[in-house]
N, C-alpha and C positions, 0 to 999 in steps of 0.2 A: 762652867758648862752651861749651855743654853737650857732654859726651862721652857718646856712646851705646853704644860697644862696648868690651868689656873682656875681656882674656885670662883664662883660668881661673886663672892664677897671681896675678892682681890682686885676687881677691875673697876672701870668707870666709863662713861660715854666718850671720853676723849681717847680711848685706846682702840679705836676702830682699826688702825693699821695692824695691830697685834691680835685683837680678839674678834675682828670682823664686826659689822654693824649689829648683828643680832646678839652676839656675846657681850659686846660693850654696853648695849642698852639693857640686857638682862641684868648685868652687874649694876648698872645705874638704878634700875627699879628695886633691886635687892637692897642697895644702900639707902633708898628712899623709904624703906620699910613697907613696901607694897607686898601683897601676898603672891610671891613667886615660888613655884616649886624649886627646891634646891637642885644644884647641878654644877657642872664645870665645863670649861671650854678648852678645847685643843686648838692651839694658836695657828695663825696663818703661816708662821715660820715652819711648823711641822709639815704643813701641806707643801710649802715650796721645797723643802728638803726631800719630801717623797717624790715630787714631780722631777727633781733633778737626778736623784739617785735611783729611782725606780723601785725603792723599797722604803718601809717605814724607818725612821731614825732608831738607832739602837736602844736608847733609853726610854722611847715612847711607851712601850708596853708596860714598863715598870711604873712610869708616872701615871698612866691611866689606871693601873691596878691600885695604886695608892689613893688616888682620888675617888675611885669607885668604892673602896673600902670605907673611906670617910663618909661617902654619901650613904652607904648601907647603914653605917653606925647612926648617922643622923636620922634615917627613916626607920630604924629598928627592923629592917628586913634585908634579905640577901637577894642578889640578882638571880631570878629564875628558881628560887627556893620552891621545892615541890609542895610545901604546906602553906607558906604565906609569901608569895614571890614579890620582890621588887622588880618593876618593869620600868624601862627608860625609853625616851625618845632620842633619836639621833638626827640632828638637823644641821644643814649647812648654813653659813652665814659669812658672806664676803664683806669687804669694806663698804662697797656700794651695793645697794639693794638690787637684786637680780631675781625678781619674783618668778618662781616656778622653773627657773633654769637649772637648778642643781637639786640635790636629793634630800629626801626626808624618809625616815622609817620610824614608825610608832610601834609601841608594845614589845620592844625587844626584850627578850628574857623568857618569853613564853615557849613552851614545848608541850609534848604529850602529857608530861607529868604536872608541870606547873599550871596548866590550864585548869586541872582539877582542883589544885590548891586555890587558884583565883576564884573558882566557882564557890568553893567552900567558905573562903574568907569573905567574899562579897555577898554570899547567899543568893546569887543570881547566875544560874547556869547559862542562860542565854547571853548575858553580857560577856561572860568569860569566852564562850564560843565565838561571839561576834569579834571580840578583840583578837582571838587566834587567827580567824580567817583574814582579818585585816593585815596582820603581820605576814602571813603567808603571801598575800597578794602584793604588799609593798616590798617585802624582801625579794620576792621573785622578780618584780619589775626593776627595782633599784639596784640590787646587789648582783642578781643573776642574769639581768638583761633580757628577761622574757617579755615579749610584747604584751601591752596592757589588755588587748582584746582576748588573749588566751584565757584570762581570768574573768573579764567582764562578760564574755559570751556565755560562760558557764553560769555566772550569776543570773544573767537575763533568762537563760533557759530554765533554771530552777524557779524563778519567779513565775514564768509562764506556765510551768507544769503545776505550780501551786495556785495559779489564778490570782496572784497578787501583783501590786504595782510597786510599792515601796519596799526597800530592804528591811525596814522595821517591822514588816508584816510576816517575815519569816520566823518560824519557831526555832527552838533549840535543836530539834532533830534535823530540821532543814539545814541549819548551819553546820551541824556535824557532818552531814552528807556533803556540804560544800567544801569543808575542810579536807575531807578524804579526796574529793576531786581536785583540789588545789595541789595536794601533795603529789597526785599523779601527774598533773601538769608540770611540776618542777622536775620530777623524775624523768619524764619524757623529753624535756627540753635540755636538761643538763647531764643526764645519765647518773645523777646522784640524788640521794634523799635530802630533804630539808635538814640543815644541821640542828641537832637537839641540844648541843652544848651552849648555854647562854653566853659565855665568855667569847666563844668563837663567833656567835652571831654578832656581838658587839664589835669585835675586831674587823669582821668583813664589812659591816656597815660603815665603820670609820673609813676604811680604805675606799669604799664605794663613793663616799662623799668627796674624798680627795680626787678620785678619778673623774668625778662629774664636772670638775672645773674645766676639763678639756673636751667635754662632749661637743658635738657640732652645734647644738642649740645654744649652749653657754657661750661658745666662741662667737657665734653669730650675734648674740645679744650684746656681747662686749664690743664687737665692731660697731653695731648700730649705735650704742651709747658711748662709744669711744672710751671704754674702760681698759686700762692696761692689762696685758695678758699674764704679767709676771706677779700679780698680787696674791693669788691663791686664795683659798677659802678656809675659814675656821670651821671647827665642828663642835656643836653644842650637845652635850649629853645631860639629860634633865630627867628627874623622876616624873613618871607618867601620872597625870591626873586624867580622869575619865569623864568625858561628856556623854558617853553612850551607856549610862547606867540607869536609864529610864526617864520617866516624865519630869523628874526634878533635876535632870542633868541636861547639858547641851553645850554647844560651842558657838562662838560668834566672832565677827570682825567689826570693829567700831572705828569711826573717825570723829575727831573732835570738831570738825566742820565738814560740810559737804565737799567731797573731793571733785565733784563735777562742776559745781557752781561757786563754791567758796562761801556759801551762806552759812551763818551759825545755826546750830540746832543739833538734833539727834540723828545721826546717820550711821548706817551699818546694816548688817544682816545677822540673823540668829536662827539656829536650827536645833530644835529639841532632840534629845537622845541621839547626839551625833558627836563625832570627833572633828577636830579643826579641819582636817583635810577634806571632809565632806563639804564644808562651806566654800572653801576656795576652789575646789574642783568643779563646782556647779552641778554635781551629780543629782542632788535633790534641790528643789527650789526652796529658798529661804523665806522667812518672814522678816518684815522690817524690824530693826532694833527696838523702835518704840514700843512694839508689842510685848517686849520683855517686861515692861512695867506692869502688865496684867498677869504675865506668866509667873514671874518671880520678883515681887516688889522689892524685897530687901536687897537682893543681888543687883537689881537695876539701880537702886539709889546709891549703893556702894560704887557701882561702875561709873555712875555720873561724877561722883566725888573724885574718883581716881582719874578719869578723863580730864577734868578741870585742873587737877594738880599737875598732870603730865604736860598739858598744853602750856601752863604757866612756867613750868620748869624748863621745858625745851624751847619756849617762846616761838612755837610753830605748831602747825596742824599735825597731829599725831595719828598714826595708823596703829591700831591695837588689836591683838588677838587674845582672846580669853576663853576660858572653859569654866563651866559650873558643874561641880561634881556633888550631886545630892545636896543642892542648896548652898554649897561653899564656892565662892568666887576665887579663881586663880588667874593671874596674869602670865601669859605665855610669851608675849613679845610686844615691843613697841618700837616704832621708828618714825622718823619724819616722813609723812605720807606723800606718795606720788599724787599729782593733781593735774587737772587739765589746765591749759593756758588761762581760761577765764577764771578758774578757781585761784590760780597763782596770783593773778592780779588783785582780785577782790580780797583774798586773805592778807596779802602784803599791805594793802591800803588800810584794811580794817585793823590789823595789828598795830600799824603806825598810829592810827587814830586812838586806839586803846592804850597807847604808850608802852606796849610790850616791846616794840622795836622802834628805831628811828627811820627817817625817810631814806638815809643811805642804805640801811639794812633792807628796806623794802625794795630798793632798786636791785640789790644783789640777789634777792629771793626770786626774781623773775628774769629768765634768760631771753636773749635776743631771739632764739628759736621759738620760744613760747609767744613772744610778741608777733613774730611772723605768722604763726599759726592763727592768731586772732585776726589777722588781715585777710584770711581766706574767705571766699564767698560763702553765703548761707542760702538756704532755700527761700525763694521769694514768697511773701505772704499770699495765700490764696484761700479765702474762706470756703470755697467750693470743693477744695481738695479733700478726699477721704482716704484715710489709711486702711490697709487690709489687716494690719496687726499692730500691736503696741507692746513694747517690752520696757526694760529698764534704760533710762538715758544714761548709759555708762560712760561715754566719752563724746563730747559735743563735736559738731561740725556737720557738714552736708556731704554725703557720698553717693555717687551714682556710678553704676557699673553693671557688668554682666554677672550673673550668679555663677559661682563655682562651688563645688561641694567638697573639695579637699585641697590641701596645700599644694600638692604636686601640680594639680591642674592650674591653681592660682599662679604658680611660678611660670608654668609653660605659657599660659595665655598672656600674662603680663609681659613676658619676654618678647612677644610678638606685637606688643603695643596696645593690647586690650586693657581697658579699665575694668577691674573686677571687684566684686563684693564676695568675701569668703563667708559662706553660710554653713554653720556646723550645729550639731546638738549642743556640744560644749567644746571649747578648745582645750588643748593640753600643750605642754611645752614643745612637743615636736611640731606643732603647727606654726612656730615662730616664722619660719622662712616664707610661709604663705601669708601670714599677717603683715610682714614687712612690705610685700609687693602689692597688697590690696588697698583699694581706696577706703574700705571700711569692713567692719566685721559684724555679723549678725548671728546670734545664737538663740536656740530655743529654751535653753536652760541657763541657770546661774543668775547671779545678781551683780550689784556694783562691786563686789569684792571677789568675783570670780576671776579665774586666770585671764580670760579674754578681756575683762574690764581693766584689770590692773596693767596688763601689758599694753593694751591700746592707749590708755591714758599716758603711759610713759613714752610711747612713740609719737603721740599726737595724732593717732588714728581715730576716725569716727567709729563708735561702737554702740550697738544696741544689743542687750543681753536679756535673756529670760522672756522671749516672745513666745508665750506658752501656746498661742494659737497655731504655731507652725509645727508640722509633723515632718521633720527633716528625714529624707529617705535617700541616703547616699548610694545605696545599691542601685536604685532606678534612676539616679541622677536627677532628683527633683525634690521639691518640698510642697506640702499640701497645706493650704490655709484652712483651718477649721471653719466649716460651713462657707467655704470660699473656693477660690480658684486653685488649680494646680500650676506651679511655677517650675519650669524646666531649667536645667542647667543651660546657660547661655542667654536666658531671658534677662532683660534689663529691669533692675529695681533701684529704688532710691531709699536711703535710710537717713533719718534725722537723729543724730546723737544727742541733741539738745532736748528733744521731746520724747524720744524712744519710738517714734512712729515709723512704719514701714510702708512704702508706696510702691505700686506697680508702675513700671515705665520710668521714663526720664523726667524728673521734676526740675523746672527752671530754677536757677540760683540767682541770688542778689548779692551785691557788695556788702561786706561786713560793716557793722555799726562803727567799728574802730576806724575803718577807712573813711567812712562818710564823715565822722567827726573831724578827722585830721584834714579832710578836704574842705572843712569850714561849714559843713551842714549841721543844723541843730537837731540832735538826736536824743532820744529819751532812752539812754542805755547806761547803766551805772559803770560797766566795765570800760566803755569807750571814754567816759569822763575821767575814770581813774587812770587810764593810759595817758590821756592828755596831761593830767596833773604831774604824773611821774616823768613824762617827757620834758616838761618845763624844769623840773628838778635836775633831770639828766643834763640839760643845756647849761645849768649853773655849775655842774660838777666837771663836765668833760674838758679835756685839753685839746683833743683832736677836733679840727673842723670836718664837716661832712659835706661833700659836694655830690653832684649827681652826673651820671653818664646820660646825656640828652642830646639828641640830634634834631629835634623839631620844637617849634614854639609850644606845642601842646605838652610834650614831655617836660620842657623847661618850666612851664606854668605849674604843672603837677608837682614837680620836684620842689619848687619854691613853696607851694602850699604844705608839702611834707616836711619843710624845715631845712631844705638844703641851703648852704651858704655860698652857692655858686655852682658852675658846671666845671667838673674836672676833666671831662672828655666829651668833646663834640666831634663826632666822626664825620668828616666831610664826604667820604666816598658814598655814604647812603644818599647824598644829595644828587648824585649823578645817575641814579637808577630811574626806572620808569620812563617818562617822556624824554628825559634828557640823555638816555643811552645813545640815541642816534647822533647827538652832538659829540659825544666821546668817540664814537666810531669815526666821524669826520676828522677829529683831531689825530686819531691813530693812523688813518690811511692817507693823511696829507703827505704829498710828495716833496714839499719844500717848506721853508720857514714861513712863507706868505700864507700857505694853506693852513699851517698850524695856527698862525696868528688870527686868521679869519675864524677858525673854530673857537679859539679862546675868547675872541671878542664877543661871540654869541653866548658863551657860558658865563662871562663876567657879570652881566646884569642879573642873571638868575642867581648866581652865588651871592652877590651883593644883597639881594632881597632876602635870601635865606638868613644871612647874618643880621640884617637889620631887624627882622622879626625876633630872632633870638636875643639880641641885645635889648630890645624893648621888654621882652618878657623877663629878663634877668637884670634890669636896670639897677645899677649900684652894686652889682655882685660880679666876681670874676667869671669869665667864660674862656676856658682853655680849649682852643681849636686845634685839632690834630690835622695837619696837612695830609693830602691823600696818601693812603698807606698800601692798599692791596695792589697786586700786580694788575697790569692793564687788561690782561686776558679775561679778568672777571667781568669786564664790561662788553665783551665780544661774544658772538654766537659760539656754540660748541663746534670744534673743528670737524668732527665726523659729520654732523648734521649739515653744516655749511658746505662741505665738500660734496655731499650727495646732492644738495640743492643746485650747486653750480654744474655738476655732472649732468643732471636732468635737464637743465636749461640748455647745455650744449647739445644734448641729443635732439632737443626740440628746435635747435637753431634760434634760441632766444638770446638776444644780447643783454647782458646785465653787468655793465662795467663796474658798478659800485660793489656788487657781491664779489666779482672777481678780484678786485683790489682788497676787499675785506678778507678774502680767503688768503691772499698773499700775506696780509698783515697778521692774521691769526697764526699762520705757519711760522712767520718770522718771530712772533712773540711766544710761541709754544715753548715751554720749559718742562723738564722732567720733574723738577721739584720747585714750583713757582713760589711757594712760601719762603724759600731761601734764595729767590732769584731777584729779578728787576722789580723792586717795590721800595716804598718808603723814600728815604733820603737819596737812594740810588736813582729813583725817577727824577727827583728834583735836580740832580746833577746832570743827568743825561737828557732830560727834556725840561730845561729850566723854566720855560714859559708856563708850565702847568702850576708849579709852586708860586710863581710871581703873580699869575692871575689870581690865585687864591689870596695872596697877601694884599694885592690891590683891593680885592672885593672886601676883605676884612677892614682895611684902613678906610676905604670909602664909606662903608656902612657905619663904622665908629664915628667918623667925622660928621656924617649926616646926623647921627644920633646926638652928638654934642651940640651941633648947631640948632637942633630941635629942643634943646634944654635938657637932654638926658645925661646920664652918667654911665656910659659904657666902659667896661673894663676887660677888653680882650687880651688874651695871651695866645701867642702862636707856638705850637709844639711841633717839632720836627721828629718824625718817626724813624725807627730802625737804625739809629746812629751807632756805628761801631768804633769810629776814631774821632779824635778831635779835629782832624783836618776836614772831614766831611761836614761837620757842624760849622766850622769856620767859613768854608766856602759858601754854604747855603745862607748862613746868617748874614754875611756881607751883602748878598743879593737882596734878601728880605728887607734888611734895614734900608737899603737904598730906595726900594719901592715905597716902603712905609713913609720914609721922610719926604719923598716927592709928593705923595698924596696929601699928607698933612700940611705941607707947605702950600700946595695948590688951594686947599680949602681954608687956609688960615687958622688952623686948629692946633693947639698944643695938647698932646696926648702921649703918654708913655705906654708903649705896647711891649711887654716883656717877651723874649724869645727863649724857649728852653727845649728840652728834648726828652723823649721817652728812653728810659733805661730798660731795655728788653732783650738785649743780647749779652751773654756772659762776658764777652770781651769789654763791653762798655762798662759793665759793673766793676771789673777789676782795674780799669783805667779811668775810673770816674774822676780822679783828681785832675787829669789832663783835660778831660771833656768839660769839667766845671768852669774852666777859664772862659769858655765860650757860651755858657748857659746861664740864664737868670733863674732857672728852676729845673729840677728833675721830677718826672713823673714815672713811676715804675709800672711798666706794662707786664704784669705778672702772668698773664695768660701765655704770651709768646716766651717770656723768660722761663716759665715752667716747661714749655715744649722743648726749648733749646737746651735747657739744663739736663732734662731727663733723656733728650734724644728721641722723642716720639711725637707724632702728630695726633693731637686730640681727636680729630674727626676720624682717624683710622683706628686707633687703639682702644677707645672706650668700650666698643662692642666686641673687641677681639680678645683681650686678655685681662681687662681690669677686674672683672668678676673673680677670676682665678687669683689674681694678686691680692685682692681683698680677702678672699677666703683662706689663702695660705699665709696672710699676715705680712706680705711684702708692703702693702699699704695699710695703714689703720683707717685712712679716709682718702678719697680721690684727691690727688695733689692739685686738681683743678677746682675742687670745692673748698679745700682748706689748705693754707700755705704749707709747703714743705719746709719746715723751719730749719732743719739741718742742712739742706741743700740750697734751694731757692732763697730761703730766708737768710742764709749766710751771705749770699750775693747781695741781697738788699741791704743788709747791715754794713757789709764792706763798702758798697757804693755810697751809702749815706755818710759813713765815717770819712772816706777819702774825699768826697765831694765838699763836705763842710770844712775839712782840714785845709783844702785849697782855697775855698771861698766861704768863710764864716757867714752864717746867716742864709746860706743857700736854701731856697724854699723847696721842700720835698713833699711829694704826695704819691698816692698809688691809684691807678685807674683801671686795673684789672677787676675781674669778678670777685676776687678775693676781698675787695674793699667793702663788700656787704656781708662777708661771712663772720660770724661772731668770734670764733677762735682766732681767725686771722687778724681781726681788728685789735685784739689784745697784743699780738705780736708787733703790729705796726706802731702801736702806742709805745711799746717798750723800746723800739729802736729810734724813737724821736721824730717820726714823720710829722708833718704839719697837718695833713688832711688825708682822708680816704674819699674815694669817689665810687659810687655804685649806682645801680639802676634806681630810678625814682621810687619804685615800690619798696626798695630796701633802705631808703634813707632813714625812716623812723627807727629801723633795727640798728643801723649804724650809729645813730645818735645815742641810742640806749646802751649799746655795748661799749662805746667810747666812754660813757660814764662808769659803767661796771668795771672797765679796765682800771680806771683811776681808783675806784673804791676797793677793788681787790688788792691792788698794790699797797694801799694804805692799811688794809686789814691784815695782810699776810705777807707782804713783801713781793717783789717781782717773781713771776713764775708760779704764783699760788694757783691752786686748782679750785676754781669756784664752780660749784655745781648747784 
């Protein structure tokens, strides 16, 4: 029979699948001999069983009762005993950290009788009343689903009547009055009284935690962080210790290194006479953890020793929650802490230098997403710029946008293309959807460990917390800066998550130091230098080559500076836009082969110059040139606009023979679904002169480069091939032209000819196509569209949001490869192609080539290279190395987070 409940002493940090992250780490700290309040964990298996069956497993109640009795015996008290009550906390804890997304209830076991016993036992009536009102508020919100404001409004109203600001200024009679009001709130909202039976309180809290796994905010967070929906959460039941027992008590959150910058030192927040939820909720502004050295020196010294021990034990930066109860330190939680991208790099490098980890582990500690975030722009330096407020630099970056005062408005405005900054007094888990769409988050309360800070860091969002000079007034849709201006919703502000500064208006931004370093600039920035060093190590480790998608000499040069080993996709259609569009029009309206030839003759020298410049920029590296791919109508005027223009000309008796012929051509080429029409290889077969002109331009440019002493390495790629016969026909024509040019110039040069695999039929007949191809390059953008049967341009705004919300997608298939569908076609084509032609060169040139998760898949199926935008080249180099290291550490398919 399955065991569902485990004492803390029975687990360890490796059992996160079973005990969740919090439970596994509580067990680990218990085994290390640290001061952890005793308790037990209900496993994730119990949660999964509940979610499947809709009820708790049959033996769960018995197991909980047995472990509760053991806890009571250990503590010498009974849950909710009227004379000397044991109280417990009930906390969620999934395998992967989901801060604030699921539920916690403190002080379970209090009722109208045991609150008197707690007062007598502690000798502090105010403390007992404060604990009871907290239970009513948390139980009401978490278990009974009552809105937070229903309780908060009554608390605020009471403080206003008493003329006080802080909760701690309320007396015992005030709290008793509040308890009575909270009971009324519960009765009005549920029709029932608050349950007085402690065991029933505990049962309902456990079920509430189970149910919280599927709340909209938790589901949204999992989608955002790509956490599986079927993991479930564990539940941790732990003897309460109290930080709200007066001036010698308090609660705090500590980090063994700065989670924002990665610098070593003492970082965290502390709140005297408070429970832990007060700290993370940001309801009261905290003091820096360093102040604890003056407040309680013995507890501070003990905490520093424990922090050092935990960091050395976990070999990583740890996030720690603790409570001090009347001078006694208790450890409530530890986990590997969330950190900003800057901090991730600095911590990884520092720990490698300290020999806590090696360079391989340092690479694994920093994701490609974090590296990409480091390449975002920052505010340009300006000594004259003055901020209107300053808060905590909770999550770095530069964010500019219009002020919005609630999450619903943020979602609405962002949906219409506005960049927004979410401004709140403090955020709560229900704000997640607004935080996701915002450029940045600004709060007037809370510190670096508040909900806003922790979630923003995890998402890579810029965040400034605790800007106390701001009076946020959501009712009047504004905030007021103390001794300063009024800022209305819709006004533009800028926030600097690195300094904590808030500016009015739009502040100019500058390139990141990491980008400037990778571009070859000498920068004085330790993170940029650390990234450069780790990228050098990545290049030593990775198997995959990384090329760039580049169509201009400028893009080619940048990609080379960023470490690209060639161009994997040079799109020639972009070269026909602008001033050259008219020449394409002449080609299309030509009435005979002579007219087509004349138009192609004019395009040839322009194409040749394009390739000459790119070959020069990429000298010595491969350049894969895709012959023209899109349908010709994309180079022509809009049918309706042109028809109106011609009609007006007829009314005015204006002769315009060119436009009349152009209109006929547009009508002739008009297609109901042009992306599935006359394009790619089909153009090369029906209008062969176009492909042949491009092949001649490529060969002539390459020959000229060779004669100039260069080392050009062109590759010709034929798009949209479905059958081997298409490729065979076009290849024969291309080879004839290339051979003629090289013979004319007296140059020896091998120019490989391959194809894109972007049609499902091509993928499943790749063995036949391989006979005529020197290489395959997977065009995963079109392959995704054709496999799923939808057009990206049409559907992303139509139903993708609903598909993501309902779990049809875990991520957009255009952002991360659909491994089961599109990925299966890639794997099939790779296997068939190499079976027919061993050593066949394989690459990918869709946008997936720069996506971290997709890169791991492409590495696993044995592709030779990925190709992505120049800006993503460093990310692809990084993730190609992490893919190798992850496979070494855990085997193929390991989950590296």
